[in-house]
C-alpha positions as CSV (number, residue, x, y, z in Angstrom):
1,X,85.2,165.4,113.8
2,X,83.1,163.6,112.9
3,X,84.3,159.5,112.0
4,X,83.0,158.2,109.1
5,X,82.8,154.7,109.0
6,X,82.3,153.6,105.4
7,X,85.0,155.8,104.4
8,X,87.4,154.0,107.2
9,X,86.3,150.4,105.8
10,X,87.0,151.4,102.2
11,X,90.4,152.7,103.0
12,X,90.7,149.1,105.1
13,X,89.8,147.1,101.6
14,X,92.0,149.3,99.4
15,X,95.1,148.8,101.7
16,X,94.8,145.4,102.2
17,X,94.1,144.6,98.4
18,X,97.3,146.5,97.1
19,X,99.0,144.7,100.3
20,X,98.1,141.6,98.9
21,X,98.8,142.5,95.1
22,X,102.2,143.2,95.9
23,X,103.3,139.7,96.9
24,X,101.9,139.1,100.1
25,X,100.7,135.9,99.3
26,X,102.9,133.3,97.0
27,X,100.9,132.2,93.5
28,X,102.9,129.1,93.9
29,X,105.2,126.3,95.9
30,X,108.3,128.0,94.3
31,X,107.3,131.2,95.4
32,X,106.2,130.2,98.5
33,X,109.4,128.3,99.2
34,X,111.6,131.4,98.2
35,X,110.0,133.7,100.6
36,X,110.4,131.4,103.3
37,X,113.7,130.5,102.9
38,X,114.5,134.3,102.0
39,X,112.4,135.1,105.4
40,X,114.7,132.6,107.6
41,X,118.1,133.9,106.4
42,X,117.2,137.4,107.4
43,X,115.6,136.6,110.3
44,X,118.8,134.3,111.3
45,X,121.5,136.9,110.2
46,X,119.8,140.2,112.3
47,X,118.5,138.0,115.4
48,X,121.4,135.6,117.3
49,X,118.8,134.1,119.1
50,X,116.8,133.0,116.3
51,X,119.9,131.7,114.8
52,X,120.8,129.8,118.1
53,X,117.2,128.1,117.9
54,X,117.6,127.4,114.9
55,X,120.0,125.2,115.5
56,X,118.7,122.8,118.1
57,X,114.9,123.2,116.3
58,X,113.8,120.0,115.2
59,X,111.6,121.7,112.8
60,X,110.7,125.3,111.5
61,X,107.6,126.7,110.7
62,X,108.0,129.8,108.4
63,X,105.3,132.2,107.6
64,X,107.1,134.9,105.7
65,X,103.7,137.0,104.6
66,X,100.8,137.9,107.1
67,X,98.1,140.3,106.4
68,X,96.2,142.2,108.9
69,X,93.1,144.2,108.6
70,X,90.4,145.3,110.9
71,X,87.7,147.6,112.3
72,X,85.9,145.9,114.6
73,X,86.0,142.9,113.4
74,X,89.5,142.1,112.0
75,X,91.3,138.9,110.4
76,X,95.2,138.1,109.4
77,X,96.1,135.6,106.6
78,X,98.9,134.1,105.1
79,X,100.6,130.9,103.9
80,X,104.0,129.0,105.1
81,X,106.0,126.5,104.8
82,X,107.7,123.5,107.5
83,X,110.9,122.9,107.1
84,X,112.4,119.5,108.6
85,X,116.2,119.0,108.1
86,X,116.4,121.9,105.5
87,X,113.3,119.9,103.5
88,X,109.8,120.9,103.0
89,X,107.7,118.8,105.1
90,X,104.3,120.8,104.0
91,X,102.8,124.0,103.7
92,X,100.4,125.7,105.9
93,X,98.0,128.7,106.4
94,X,97.4,131.1,109.4
95,X,94.2,132.5,109.6
96,X,93.4,135.0,112.7
97,X,89.9,136.1,113.2
98,X,89.5,138.9,116.0
99,X,86.9,140.8,117.6
100,X,87.0,144.1,119.5
101,X,88.1,147.8,119.4
102,X,90.6,147.6,116.2
103,X,91.2,149.8,113.5
104,X,93.9,149.7,110.8
105,X,95.7,147.0,108.2
106,X,99.6,146.0,108.5
107,X,101.7,143.2,107.4
108,X,104.3,140.7,109.0
109,X,105.9,137.5,109.1
110,X,106.5,134.9,111.4
111,X,108.4,132.1,112.5
112,X,108.2,129.4,114.9
113,X,110.7,127.0,115.5
114,X,109.2,123.7,116.9
115,X,111.7,122.5,119.6
116,X,111.2,118.6,120.3
117,X,109.2,116.1,118.2
118,X,106.0,116.5,120.8
119,X,105.5,119.7,118.6
120,X,106.5,118.5,115.0
121,X,104.1,115.5,115.7
122,X,101.5,117.8,116.7
123,X,101.2,120.4,114.2
124,X,101.8,116.7,111.7
125,X,98.8,114.6,113.2
126,X,96.2,117.5,113.7
127,X,93.6,118.9,111.2
128,X,94.6,122.7,112.2
129,X,96.0,123.9,115.6
130,X,95.3,127.2,117.6
131,X,98.0,129.1,118.7
132,X,97.5,128.5,122.7
133,X,96.3,125.1,122.6
134,X,98.5,122.2,121.8
135,X,102.3,122.8,121.7
136,X,103.5,125.7,124.7
137,X,104.7,129.0,122.5
138,X,106.7,131.8,123.5
139,X,106.8,134.7,121.2
140,X,110.3,136.3,121.6
141,X,110.4,139.6,121.8
142,X,113.6,141.6,122.9
143,X,113.4,141.4,126.5
144,X,112.7,137.7,126.4
145,X,115.5,137.0,123.4
146,X,117.9,138.6,126.1
147,X,117.4,135.6,128.7
148,X,117.5,132.8,126.5
149,X,120.1,130.1,127.1
150,X,120.5,126.3,127.0
151,X,119.2,126.0,130.3
152,X,116.1,128.3,129.7
153,X,114.7,126.6,126.4
154,X,112.0,124.6,127.8
155,X,109.2,125.4,125.9
156,X,108.2,123.4,123.0
157,X,108.0,126.1,120.3
158,X,109.5,129.7,120.0
159,X,107.9,132.5,117.7
160,X,109.5,135.1,116.3
161,X,107.5,138.2,114.7
162,X,109.7,140.1,111.9
163,X,109.2,142.6,109.4
164,X,106.1,144.8,110.5
165,X,104.5,147.3,108.3
166,X,101.6,149.2,108.5
167,X,99.3,150.8,111.4
168,X,96.8,149.0,113.3
169,X,95.4,149.6,116.7
170,X,94.3,147.1,118.6
171,X,92.7,146.3,122.0
172,X,90.5,143.1,121.0
173,X,90.4,139.1,121.3
174,X,92.1,137.4,119.1
175,X,92.9,133.8,118.3
176,X,95.0,132.0,115.2
177,X,94.3,128.9,113.5
178,X,97.1,126.9,111.6
179,X,96.0,124.3,109.2
180,X,97.9,122.3,106.5
181,X,96.9,122.9,103.2
182,X,97.4,120.3,100.1
183,X,98.3,123.5,97.7
184,X,99.4,127.0,98.3
């Protein structure tokens, strides 16, 4: 069976465009705020560990809709809200670039609980930060979540990925940068 790269690429473009047109990106601040509030409420309702972290967090960075596609080169994009003390403290985008063996497209959301002033200040003071630099981030999966306790919560930030849809096969190098935006 011969793989037609052009057809696969066109399919990825179509899937990405369809995802974007069905609301993967908020058109206004109000829609982004609504999507972020809904995503956070759903995560807290369905994940007791996230609910416990939310009570202790200094701030929460919410990306309700990230769209990812790749064919050798890949990328992901989404916009989010930083909330501190229940109020909007800024708008951010999340941009991911990747290179390697990958094919497909997917959408997902993620929420980062910033646990201390150091992490919140780092987000405020940088002109964009890369996950893996700056605050120490733990991506929480089912195995990690079972072992979270008040004595084990010693990292700067905890991230939860949720609502994954689509199909993506990947063995690639990837980096994510989060930057403040003025107008989403």
